[in-house]
GUBA-59488 format. One record per residue: x negated, y negated, z negated of N, C-alpha, C in turn; residue in one letter. Coordinates in steps of 0.05 Angstrom, whole numbers. Layout:
% GUBA-59488
<<X Y Z> <X Y Z> <X Y Z> a>
...
This chain:
% GUBA-59488
<<-499 -173 71> <-478 -184 67> <-467 -156 47> m>
<<-452 -169 19> <-437 -151 0> <-409 -162 4> t>
<<-393 -139 8> <-363 -142 12> <-347 -121 -7> v>
<<-344 -136 -31> <-321 -119 -44> <-296 -120 -39> l>
<<-290 -87 -45> <-266 -75 -36> <-247 -64 -59> c>
<<-226 -73 -66> <-215 -66 -89> <-194 -39 -76> l>
<<-199 -21 -88> <-194 10 -77> <-174 22 -102> v>
<<-145 19 -91> <-129 33 -109> <-124 67 -98> e>
<<-113 81 -117> <-111 108 -127> <-85 112 -121> r>
<<-90 145 -104> <-65 158 -102> <-76 187 -117> d>
<<-56 191 -127> <-63 214 -148> <-89 217 -160> g>
<<-106 236 -149> <-138 241 -151> <-153 223 -119> d>
<<-142 215 -110> <-156 201 -79> <-150 174 -78> g>
<<-159 164 -60> <-163 127 -52> <-135 131 -33> a>
<<-118 119 -38> <-90 109 -27> <-105 103 -1> a>
<<-83 113 15> <-82 99 56> <-87 75 51> d>
<<-73 65 41> <-79 39 54> <-104 23 37> v>
<<-117 28 18> <-152 28 17> <-161 42 32> s>
<<-157 62 50> <-183 63 65> <-175 56 84> l>
<<-153 44 91> <-156 17 113> <-166 -7 109> r>
<<-162 -14 86> <-179 -39 74> <-203 -32 74> a>
<<-219 -7 69> <-243 -4 70> <-254 -1 101> l>
<<-240 1 113> <-246 8 142> <-250 -21 160> t>
<<-231 -37 145> <-236 -71 152> <-260 -79 139> f>
<<-265 -75 117> <-284 -88 102> <-301 -81 121> a>
<<-312 -56 125> <-343 -52 138> <-348 -70 165> r>
<<-324 -84 178> <-333 -102 202> <-346 -121 181> s>
<<-345 -132 159> <-354 -157 147> <-379 -150 130> l>
<<-399 -122 131> <-413 -130 113> <-422 -102 97> g>
<<-434 -86 82> <-441 -75 66> <-412 -76 48> q>
<<-403 -44 45> <-380 -51 23> <-387 -37 -5> v>
<<-382 -52 -14> <-377 -40 -45> <-355 -38 -59> t>
<<-344 -17 -60> <-314 -13 -74> <-311 -20 -111> a>
<<-288 -24 -116> <-286 -27 -146> <-252 -18 -151> v>
<<-260 7 -171> <-248 24 -182> <-226 15 -203> v>
<<-212 11 -219> <-208 8 -242> <-197 30 -259> f>
<<-208 32 -278> <-211 58 -296> <-238 70 -297> g>
<<-235 94 -308> <-265 109 -321> <-273 122 -295> a>
<<-307 116 -305> <-323 132 -285> <-300 162 -267> a>
<<-302 175 -280> <-283 201 -273> <-268 202 -251> a>
<<-249 173 -260> <-224 176 -236> <-230 162 -220> s>
<<-267 153 -202> <-270 138 -182> <-270 161 -159> v>
<<-246 159 -137> <-246 175 -117> <-273 178 -98> p>
<<-297 192 -111> <-321 190 -95> <-322 206 -61> v>
<<-315 230 -60> <-306 232 -34> <-293 219 -15> a>
<<-277 215 -23> <-262 188 2> <-287 165 4> d>
<<-296 153 -17> <-313 128 -17> <-337 136 -2> l>
<<-349 162 -8> <-372 172 16> <-367 177 44> s>
<<-340 183 51> <-336 188 74> <-329 166 90> a>
<<-317 139 70> <-318 113 90> <-336 102 81> y>
<<-365 105 78> <-395 90 72> <-388 68 54> g>
<<-383 83 33> <-390 60 5> <-409 77 -9> v>
<<-427 54 -9> <-460 64 -25> <-455 62 -51> a>
<<-435 45 -66> <-437 41 -84> <-414 28 -96> d>
<<-394 43 -121> <-380 34 -128> <-378 36 -158> a>
<<-361 19 -168> <-358 0 -194> <-330 12 -205> y>
<<-336 32 -230> <-307 29 -249> <-303 16 -266> a>
<<-282 -2 -261> <-281 -29 -278> <-261 -20 -303> a>
<<-275 -26 -327> <-258 -13 -353> <-268 -26 -376> e>
<<-239 -24 -392> <-248 -43 -415> <-234 -31 -440> s>
<<-239 -36 -466> <-227 -30 -487> <-194 -34 -490> d>
<<-194 -58 -483> <-167 -75 -482> <-148 -64 -454> d>
<<-164 -53 -433> <-148 -52 -419> <-136 -26 -408> l>
<<-109 -22 -412> <-99 -1 -413> <-77 -1 -388> d>
<<-79 -4 -372> <-54 0 -348> <-64 -23 -324> g>
<<-40 -32 -313> <-45 -50 -294> <-46 -81 -303> y>
<<-63 -99 -305> <-58 -121 -311> <-77 -137 -290> a>
<<-53 -152 -274> <-61 -170 -254> <-88 -192 -256> p>
<<-81 -207 -283> <-106 -231 -284> <-135 -208 -296> q>
<<-131 -194 -309> <-147 -186 -312> <-171 -175 -298> a>
<<-157 -160 -278> <-169 -144 -249> <-180 -173 -235> w>
<<-166 -186 -235> <-175 -218 -216> <-203 -223 -235> a>
<<-201 -227 -251> <-226 -237 -274> <-251 -215 -273> r>
<<-246 -187 -265> <-261 -172 -267> <-274 -173 -238> a>
<<-266 -178 -227> <-268 -178 -194> <-290 -217 -201> l>
<<-276 -225 -201> <-297 -255 -199> <-316 -252 -219> a>
<<-320 -239 -234> <-347 -228 -248> <-364 -214 -225> g>
<<-350 -195 -218> <-373 -172 -205> <-378 -188 -177> l>
<<-362 -205 -161> <-371 -218 -149> <-389 -238 -143> a>
<<-391 -251 -168> <-412 -271 -175> <-435 -253 -180> a>
<<-435 -234 -191> <-464 -222 -205> <-468 -208 -175> d>
<<-459 -196 -162> <-474 -184 -131> <-463 -208 -111> l>
<<-467 -231 -117> <-462 -246 -90> <-452 -252 -74> s>
<<-426 -230 -71> <-409 -223 -55> <-400 -244 -34> a>
<<-396 -235 -3> <-393 -255 7> <-364 -250 16> t>
<<-348 -237 14> <-322 -233 15> <-314 -213 -5> a>
<<-291 -211 -8> <-271 -198 -38> <-245 -195 -11> v>
<<-247 -165 -10> <-216 -153 1> <-206 -136 -12> v>
<<-175 -138 -8> <-162 -111 -19> <-137 -104 4> a>
<<-123 -82 -2> <-97 -78 16> <-78 -94 8> a>
<<-58 -99 31> <-35 -119 18> <-15 -102 12> g>
<<-24 -87 -9> <11 -78 -28> <9 -97 -44> t>
<<35 -94 -57> <45 -122 -79> <21 -120 -102> d>
<<10 -103 -103> <-21 -101 -128> <-36 -117 -116> r>
<<-47 -115 -94> <-73 -128 -80> <-61 -155 -78> g>
<<-36 -160 -68> <-26 -191 -65> <-39 -204 -89> h>
<<-26 -191 -113> <-15 -205 -141> <-50 -212 -152> e>
<<-71 -195 -148> <-92 -183 -159> <-103 -211 -154> v>
<<-109 -214 -115> <-118 -237 -103> <-115 -260 -103> m>
<<-86 -261 -109> <-72 -290 -114> <-90 -298 -141> a>
<<-88 -281 -162> <-97 -291 -184> <-129 -303 -186> h>
<<-140 -282 -164> <-168 -293 -158> <-173 -317 -148> l>
<<-152 -324 -129> <-152 -354 -116> <-152 -370 -139> g>
<<-136 -369 -156> <-125 -384 -178> <-160 -388 -196> a>
<<-172 -368 -205> <-193 -363 -226> <-215 -379 -197> i>
<<-219 -371 -180> <-245 -384 -178> <-247 -415 -162> t>
<<-214 -417 -152> <-200 -446 -134> <-210 -443 -107> g>
<<-202 -417 -106> <-211 -414 -73> <-189 -403 -55> l>
<<-189 -409 -36> <-159 -403 -15> <-154 -367 -10> p>
<<-135 -365 -10> <-132 -333 -5> <-116 -331 17> m>
<<-130 -312 36> <-116 -308 58> <-94 -278 59> a>
<<-75 -276 75> <-58 -256 61> <-58 -237 87> a>
<<-55 -214 90> <-38 -200 110> <-58 -196 140> n>
<<-84 -203 135> <-106 -201 158> <-97 -176 176> c>
<<-104 -185 197> <-105 -151 219> <-135 -156 231> a>
<<-147 -172 230> <-176 -174 242> <-194 -200 224> s>
<<-223 -197 226> <-232 -218 217> <-262 -218 231> a>
<<-272 -240 247> <-292 -239 257> <-311 -262 239> e>
<<-337 -261 236> <-361 -281 227> <-364 -300 252> a>
<<-365 -318 253> <-369 -345 270> <-401 -359 259> n>
<<-415 -368 282> <-441 -375 275> <-438 -392 247> a>
<<-417 -407 246> <-425 -429 219> <-418 -419 195> d>
<<-422 -386 194> <-405 -376 173> <-383 -370 164> g>
<<-369 -395 182> <-339 -381 175> <-330 -360 183> t>
<<-298 -348 182> <-284 -324 194> <-266 -343 209> l>
<<-265 -326 228> <-237 -329 246> <-222 -301 244> r>
<<-193 -308 237> <-180 -289 227> <-163 -289 252> l>
<<-141 -266 252> <-119 -257 258> <-100 -245 234> v>
<<-74 -258 232> <-62 -252 203> <-34 -251 220> r>
<<-20 -226 208> <10 -225 208> <26 -241 194> h>
<<42 -248 206> <66 -275 196> <90 -264 207> r>
<<116 -274 186> <135 -263 193> <141 -236 193> w>
<<131 -218 174> <137 -193 172> <124 -171 205> a>
<<108 -194 219> <87 -183 237> <95 -190 265> g>
<<119 -202 264> <130 -220 286> <114 -230 302> s>
<<101 -245 288> <80 -268 291> <52 -261 290> l>
<<39 -272 300> <12 -272 300> <-13 -303 303> l>
<<-23 -301 278> <-34 -327 272> <-68 -335 272> e>
<<-77 -344 293> <-105 -348 291> <-118 -366 270> d>
<<-133 -362 253> <-146 -382 234> <-173 -376 231> a>
<<-184 -400 212> <-203 -401 206> <-210 -407 177> v>
<<-224 -388 166> <-235 -388 138> <-254 -398 138> l>
<<-257 -422 111> <-281 -435 110> <-281 -431 73> d>
<<-287 -419 63> <-285 -411 30> <-307 -391 21> a>
<<-329 -389 29> <-349 -361 8> <-342 -361 -21> p>
<<-343 -342 -29> <-331 -313 -14> <-301 -319 0> p>
<<-302 -299 18> <-276 -300 41> <-262 -283 13> a>
<<-228 -289 11> <-209 -277 -10> <-194 -260 15> l>
<<-193 -237 14> <-175 -230 40> <-152 -200 27> l>
<<-130 -205 47> <-119 -182 46> <-118 -168 64> t>
<<-105 -139 65> <-101 -123 95> <-74 -122 101> v>
<<-68 -133 118> <-41 -118 135> <-40 -94 130> a>
<<-20 -81 117> <-16 -49 117> <-16 -38 138> v>
<<-3 -44 153> <-3 -23 183> <-23 -40 204> d>
<<-38 -56 199> <-54 -73 221> <-83 -57 222> a>
<<-95 -48 204> <-116 -23 214> <-122 7 204> v>
<<-117 22 225> <-121 57 217> <-145 57 211> p>
<<-140 77 188> <-161 83 170> <-185 95 186> a>
<<-207 95 196> <-231 111 199> <-258 114 188> a>
<<-262 134 183> <-286 143 168> <-310 135 178> a>
<<-325 126 167> <-357 118 172> <-369 137 182> a>
<<-393 129 214> <-401 144 230> <-419 161 209> d>
<<-431 147 197> <-444 170 173> <-436 168 147> a>
<<-431 187 132> <-416 191 104> <-446 171 87> p>
<<-435 166 64> <-455 153 45> <-461 177 32> a>
<<-474 165 8> <-484 172 -19> <-470 157 -45> q>
<<-448 157 -53> <-435 144 -67> <-451 147 -98> t>
<<-463 122 -108> <-468 118 -132> <-442 102 -150> s>
<<-439 112 -175> <-415 106 -188> <-432 89 -205> v>
<<-430 60 -208> <-437 44 -242> <-409 34 -259> h>
<<-411 35 -277> <-391 24 -303> <-392 -6 -297> g>
<<-374 -13 -308> <-372 -51 -307> <-354 -56 -325> y>
<<-364 -77 -342> <-350 -76 -364> <-347 -102 -368> r>
<<-311 -113 -355> <-310 -145 -346> <-311 -156 -378> p>
<<-324 -182 -373> <-313 -202 -392> <-283 -220 -390> a>
<<-262 -208 -412> <-242 -220 -417> <-231 -225 -445> l>
<<-212 -243 -441> <-208 -262 -465> <-173 -259 -464> d>
<<-168 -263 -484> <-137 -255 -495> <-110 -262 -471> e>
<<-116 -286 -454> <-100 -297 -441> <-101 -273 -408> g>
<<-123 -266 -404> <-126 -242 -387> <-108 -227 -393> d>
<<-102 -218 -415> <-82 -187 -424> <-57 -202 -426> l>
<<-46 -217 -420> <-17 -223 -430> <-4 -204 -417> r>
<<-5 -205 -394> <8 -184 -374> <3 -163 -367> v>
<<14 -140 -375> <-7 -115 -372> <20 -97 -378> v>
<<27 -78 -347> <39 -65 -335> <28 -36 -352> a>
<<48 -20 -361> <42 10 -359> <60 26 -351> t>
<<63 50 -337> <76 69 -324> <89 92 -342> e>
<<110 97 -341> <115 125 -359> <101 146 -354> s>
<<100 167 -367> <83 189 -360> <93 205 -341> a>
<<119 198 -332> <129 220 -310> <132 205 -288> e>
<<121 179 -285> <122 171 -260> <92 157 -256> r>
<<74 163 -276> <47 153 -265> <30 168 -250> s>
<<38 195 -231> <28 217 -219> <32 204 -191> g>
<<63 184 -189> <76 184 -165> <61 170 -147> g>
<<70 165 -118> <54 144 -103> <77 118 -96> v>
<<64 94 -98> <87 74 -83> <96 71 -60> s>
<<119 63 -53> <132 54 -25> <110 36 1> l>
<<92 25 -7> <76 24 10> <56 36 17> a>
<<49 56 -5> <23 74 10> <36 103 14> t>
<<63 111 7> <66 134 12> <66 143 43> a>
<<57 170 36> <56 186 61> <84 193 79> r>
<<104 200 56> <126 210 66> <145 189 51> v>
<<170 175 76> <189 157 57> <221 161 62> v>
<<234 175 50> <263 192 51> <277 164 51> v>
<<288 150 71> <313 118 58> <336 131 64> g>
<<346 118 50> <378 110 45> <388 90 52> g>
<<416 89 66> <432 64 74> <452 59 58> g>
<<475 52 72> <501 46 66> <515 75 73> r>
<<503 82 88> <519 108 95> <517 137 69> g>
<<498 133 46> <500 149 27> <521 150 16> v>
<<538 119 15> <560 124 1> <562 113 -25> g>
<<540 113 -42> <540 98 -72> <517 109 -83> g>
<<514 96 -102> <480 109 -125> <483 134 -126> p>
<<507 152 -135> <512 185 -140> <500 195 -117> d>
<<497 180 -88> <488 202 -66> <463 199 -61> g>
<<446 181 -83> <415 196 -76> <395 208 -86> f>
<<419 222 -106> <404 249 -117> <390 270 -96> g>
<<408 273 -77> <396 294 -54> <375 277 -40> v>
<<370 255 -34> <353 243 -27> <325 237 -51> l>
<<330 230 -68> <307 234 -93> <298 271 -93> e>
<<319 287 -84> <297 314 -91> <292 320 -59> e>
<<291 304 -38> <280 319 -16> <256 298 -19> l>
<<264 278 -28> <231 265 -33> <209 280 -42> a>
<<213 298 -65> <202 307 -79> <186 334 -75> g>
<<203 343 -54> <201 369 -33> <178 358 -22> l>
<<175 348 -3> <164 330 21> <140 311 2> l>
<<136 310 -23> <119 294 -34> <123 267 -20> g>
<<136 257 -28> <145 229 -17> <160 207 -32> g>
<<174 188 -35> <185 162 -52> <209 168 -35> v>
<<229 146 -46> <261 136 -31> <249 112 -28> v>
<<266 105 -1> <263 80 5> <293 70 13> g>
<<298 43 11> <332 38 17> <334 9 35> v>
<<356 9 49> <355 -11 60> <368 -34 46> s>
<<371 -63 57> <375 -88 33> <407 -77 26> r>
<<425 -74 47> <455 -67 28> <454 -54 8> v>
<<434 -37 6> <438 -21 -14> <428 -28 -44> v>
<<412 -54 -44> <399 -69 -65> <418 -83 -71> t>
<<432 -96 -46> <455 -121 -52> <479 -108 -66> s>
<<480 -85 -64> <504 -70 -68> <496 -63 -105> e>
<<479 -64 -107> <465 -56 -128> <460 -24 -143> g>
<<459 -7 -121> <445 17 -116> <424 20 -127> w>
<<406 13 -119> <382 21 -124> <361 -9 -131> r>
<<342 -8 -142> <317 -30 -148> <308 -46 -124> p>
<<308 -72 -117> <297 -88 -98> <266 -70 -91> h>
<<256 -67 -113> <225 -53 -99> <228 -33 -90> k>
<<249 -18 -81> <255 10 -64> <255 -2 -33> q>
<<269 -30 -34> <277 -39 -2> <248 -36 18> q>
<<252 -30 35> <239 -33 64> <252 -44 82> v>
<<234 -73 88> <250 -83 107> <225 -106 108> g>
<<243 -126 121> <227 -162 129> <230 -174 94> q>
<<250 -177 78> <251 -186 59> <246 -156 33> t>
<<236 -142 41> <226 -117 22> <201 -110 31> g>
<<192 -87 27> <162 -69 28> <165 -61 56> t>
<<135 -66 75> <138 -53 101> <115 -34 91> r>
<<133 -16 102> <114 16 101> <104 26 129> i>
<<86 48 117> <72 57 149> <67 80 142> s>
<<84 101 131> <82 135 133> <85 139 156> p>
<<73 171 143> <64 189 168> <98 196 183> e>
<<107 196 168> <142 206 172> <165 184 153> l>
<<178 175 163> <207 158 150> <234 175 163> y>
<<243 188 147> <262 198 146> <292 179 138> l>
<<307 166 155> <325 146 154> <349 161 151> a>
<<373 156 127> <387 177 125> <413 149 119> c>
<<430 155 147> <446 135 134> <441 98 132> g>
<<419 96 152> <418 63 163> <425 59 191> i>
<<425 44 196> <447 26 219> <417 20 235> s>
<<401 5 219> <377 -5 234> <375 -30 244> g>
<<381 -49 226> <391 -78 228> <359 -91 233> a>
<<354 -106 244> <330 -120 253> <308 -120 239> i>
<<323 -133 216> <305 -144 190> <300 -111 178> q>
<<313 -96 171> <299 -68 167> <287 -53 189> h>
<<286 -52 210> <261 -42 223> <234 -60 227> m>
<<241 -92 219> <206 -98 215> <188 -87 200> a>
<<204 -71 180> <184 -67 157> <189 -40 161> g>
<<193 -19 180> <186 9 183> <179 21 207> c>
<<172 5 231> <167 -2 253> <141 16 262> l>
<<119 13 239> <95 21 237> <93 53 231> s>
<<123 64 218> <113 91 216> <111 108 235> a>
<<95 136 233> <80 143 257> <110 164 271> k>
<<121 168 249> <147 182 263> <159 175 249> h>
<<190 170 271> <217 162 249> <240 181 259> i>
<<251 192 240> <269 207 240> <299 193 227> v>
<<320 199 247> <345 187 243> <366 209 233> a>
<<384 200 214> <402 220 199> <425 198 209> v>
<<447 195 223> <471 184 228> <494 198 234> n>
<<506 183 231> <542 195 242> <544 176 275> t>
<<535 157 274> <537 143 291> <517 139 317> d>
<<516 156 341> <499 157 364> <489 134 371> p>
<<508 110 374> <497 84 379> <491 65 358> d>
<<479 76 335> <463 59 313> <438 44 327> a>
<<439 25 324> <409 9 330> <381 29 322> p>
<<383 45 305> <353 60 297> <356 80 313> i>
<<374 95 321> <371 117 343> <342 112 359> i>
<<358 90 364> <342 84 397> <302 81 391> s>
<<297 70 365> <268 70 347> <259 101 342> h>
<<272 119 340> <275 141 327> <255 155 347> a>
<<237 174 334> <235 201 343> <253 222 356> d>
<<264 228 329> <285 250 335> <301 243 316> y>
<<330 251 333> <356 240 316> <377 261 311> a>
<<387 265 281> <404 282 279> <429 268 276> v>
<<449 271 304> <472 266 291> <494 284 275> i>
<<494 271 248> <518 280 234> <522 266 204> g>
<<530 287 194> <542 272 166> <512 288 141> d>
<<508 262 134> <483 264 124> <485 282 92> l>
<<511 287 83> <512 296 62> <511 325 67> n>
<<523 338 98> <513 364 101> <492 364 107> q>
<<468 345 125> <448 353 139> <426 353 110> v>
<<419 339 99> <407 333 81> <406 368 54> i>
<<433 362 50> <428 392 23> <421 414 43> p>
<<426 415 67> <417 439 86> <388 443 94> a>
<<381 412 93> <347 408 93> <334 432 67> l>
<<347 410 47> <332 416 18> <339 458 20> v>
<<363 462 21> <350 491 15> <337 503 33> a>
<<333 499 61> <320 510 81> <289 508 71> a>
<<280 482 52> <256 486 46> <253 495 22> i>
<<276 497 5> <269 514 -18> <269 550 -13> r>
<<278 554 5> <281 584 14> <248 590 33> a>
<<235 569 43> <213 568 48> <192 578 30> r>
<<195 563 8> <177 562 -13> <182 591 -26> e>
<<207 590 -33> <208 615 -39> <194 642 -27> a>
<<191 644 -6> <178 668 7> <152 665 14> g>
<<141 644 7> <110 639 15> <99 655 -5> s>
């Protein structure tokens, strides 16, 4: 059984959430990866380590950037050509959007935020899905071959295959029409190499305690030094200090980085629903009784306007001395 898995890139490698999706997909059959871009951009080393024998580089002369309907059209064509029994993507903004378009194109239901999937004897899939930001688990049965699934970003740990595969890369040129390219998103050059909030290994969060839009400059600097991105609490977006796409929480993005450094964030329950899957949480707050302190692995009780600049200076000094 062939399982197609959409793989998103993080720099030159596969995004961590896609490695988790590959791990999930292996439980359903032989995984074939799909990467959008030139063959040279396919992260062969990562795919090999995760047991992917075949990978397809989907590209088109008309496709330059992220086009959700075009990506879905390509997946539909490839799934039909390979008689795939399932199509899987990580539960990122792009993964959800592309798979929703794929469901519309094929007329099939799409099950989002899956934590596990098991084949039943009658060919259906028994699923466990995250609902309400992971506060509830839903048992469901999906009867719609091929199965269209997204994987909850924090549900499955990334695990390399027991035996690496020799990954062969194949070119694939999807048949697209003008309507598929109606929406194409391109990134500016200065941001195209960055990572998304959902896939970042380090997130530097800022809340009300940052004080205003100007206070995020030092957080941006720290995130850059750590190879991460900035995330924010809901109040920050409500005040208009930062865009909603940077919001962490139940109504924002759920994150699972190696490190979440939360600065001036009280830790309301809606925010914690989005960050509890972080491997390590470090909180910087003037209030020792802030709710986030009880969830943090480490806490610094102090003014972030003093703590963060001192941390930035220490990192720069260490880099200069190395």
